[in-house]
N, C-alpha and C positions, 0 to 999 in steps of 0.2 A: 556731284563733283567733290572729290576729296583732295585737299592739299596735303598730301602725304610725301613720303620719301621718293616715290615714283614720280610724283609731280615735280619735286625738287630736282630730280635728275633730268627730267624732260626740260625743265627751265634752263639748266646748265647747258644741255646739248643744243637747245635752241639759241641760247646766247652765243655759243661757239659758232653756229651757223650765221647768225646775224652779224657778228663781229667780222667773220671771214668775208661776208658779202660787202661790208662797209669799210674794209681795211684801207682801201685806197682813199676813200672820203675822209676817214679819221686821220690818216697820215697827212693828207693835204691840209686839213684844218690845223693840225699841229705844226706843219711846216710854216704856216702863215704867222703863228704867234708863239711857237715853242721849239722843241727839239726836232720835230718831224718824225717821231718814232712811235707815236701813240697807237696807231693802227697795227703796225708790225708787232709791237710788244704785246698788245692784248691778243692778237691772233695767235701768236706763239704760245702765250700762256693758256688760253682756253683750249687750244689743240692738245696741250699737255694734260689739261684737266680731263678731257674726253678719253685720252689714253688711260689715265689713272682710273677713271670710272669703269672702263672696260676690264681693266686688270682686277679691280675689286669684285666686279660681277662674276668673273671667272673663278675667283677664289672663294666666293661666298656660297653657302648652301641655301636652298629654298626656305629653310626654317629660320634663317637669320632675319631678325626684325630690325630694320634700319629706322632711324629717326630723320626728320628733316634736317636737324642739326648735324647729323653725321655727314650728310651730303655737302652741306655748306662748309663744314670744317675741312673736308677734303679739298674743296675749291680754294679755300683760304691758304692752306699750306702749300698747295701746288703753285698758285700764283706767286706767293712770296718767294718761292725757290726758283721760279723760271722767268719771271718778268722783271726786266730792269727799269731804270728810270723811276719816276714817281708812281707810275701806274700799279706796279706790283704791291708796294707797301700800302697804298691807299685802298685799292680794291681788296687786297688780302685782309687788311684790318676790318674793312666793312663786312666781309663775309665771316670773319672770325667772331666779331661782335654779334652778328646775326645768328650764328650757330649757337652761341651761348644762351639765347633766349628761345630756341626752337628745338630743344632736346626732347621731342615727343613724336609719336608716330604720325600725328595729324595736327594741323593747326587751323584755328577758326579765325573769324575776322579780327577780333582784338589781338590775336597772336600775330596775324599778318602785319598789323600796325606796329606791334612790338619789334618785329623783324626789321621793318623799314626804319624805325626810330633808332634801333641799335646800329644799323648800317650807317645812318647819318652821323650818329655820335662818333663812330669809328673814323669816318672820313674827316669829320671836323677836327677831331682831336689829333689825328695823325698829320693832317695838312695845316693845322693851325689857321683854318680859314672860316669865314662867316659868310652869310648871305650878302650878295651884291658885289663880291670881289671877282666875279667872272671865273668861277671854278665849278667843278662838279657838285660842290655843295649847293649851288643854286638849284640844280635839278633834284637832288636828293631832298632838300628842304621843301620844295614845292610838292614833291611826291608824298612826303610825310603829312603835310597839312591836308592835302586832298584825301589821303587814306583815312586820316582821323575823322574828317568830316563825313566820309562815306560810311565808316563804321558807326559813328554816332547817330547817323540817320537809320541805322538798322540794316545796312547793306550786307549782301552776302560776301563770301570770300572773293568771288569774281568781281563784284561791284567795287570792292576795295582795291583790288589789283588794277582794274580798268581806270579808276580815278587816279591812282598813283602814276600809271604809265602815261596817261594823257597829260597830266600836270607836268611830268618830267619832260615830255616832248615840247610842251609850250615854253617851259622854263629854259630849255636848251636854246630854242630860237630866240628867246628874250635876252640871252647873253650877248647877242650880236652888237647892239649899240653900247654895251658897257665898256668902261675903261678898266683894264685889269690892274688890280692892286696886290695881287698875291701870285707867287710862282714866277716862272720864267717869263710869262707873258707880261708881267708888270714892268719888265725892263723896257718894253716898247712905249710905255706911257700912253698918251692919247692915240698913238698909232695902232694900239690893240683894238680900238673901237672899229666896228664894221666887220669883225670876224667872229664866228661862233666858237665857243669854247669846246675843244675836242672832248674833254672829260665830261662835260654836261651832255654832249651828244651821245657818248658811249653809255652814260648812265641811262639815258632814254631808251637806248637799244636793250640794255639789260632788263629794265623794267617792262618794256614791251614784250620781251621774251617770256617773262614771268606770267603776264596776262595770256599770251598765246598758249603757253603750256597748260594753263587752267582751262582754256576753251576746248581743248581736244585731248582726249586720253590716248593711250598707246593703241597701236593696231598690230596685228600679227606680222605685217610686212615691215613695220618700222616702230621699234619700241619707244621712239620719241614722239610718236603721233604725227599727224599731218603737218606739212610745212606751212 
């Protein structure tokens, strides 16, 4: 199993599918404590990313050697230009920072950790948020901690991705009882408790897609691999 540019593209395409499937859920979560547009915005953004990936594939020759960072940079610039609200800048910055540390044809477990750490740094710096404030930072931070532990134990690329995805999923659920102190949800004060943070949930979807993309390679029928 190689975490190369093809994997990165499968990751993005799977993310687009996961966001599309969860659009209604994400929008409802955001309606409860935010603007109510998180699902719609992300779905529009990742659909635009897939279109851009298709355009690049049509323009490139078979001899072109892409890096993981090339794919992640395309995601970043597309999201920043197509997604409104807070989602575009936050995710765009996360992917852009991740692209800067993955400019190679293939990444190993320590490099996977570096990608996640860079994404967390991007989200934290852009959103001025820290752990425990009921934002997507909670999910990213948990993912990074789990990934670091898995890599430190000698885990494979898949082990690191699985640890990150599972930790992000748990962290998203763990935002339910928290009181938001950052972003629009903070306007609700104690009333924000009892609702899952939509950004943390979408982060779990993104990292779950990364793991799924690593589990299955491309097939002749579907370059993204099995659903």
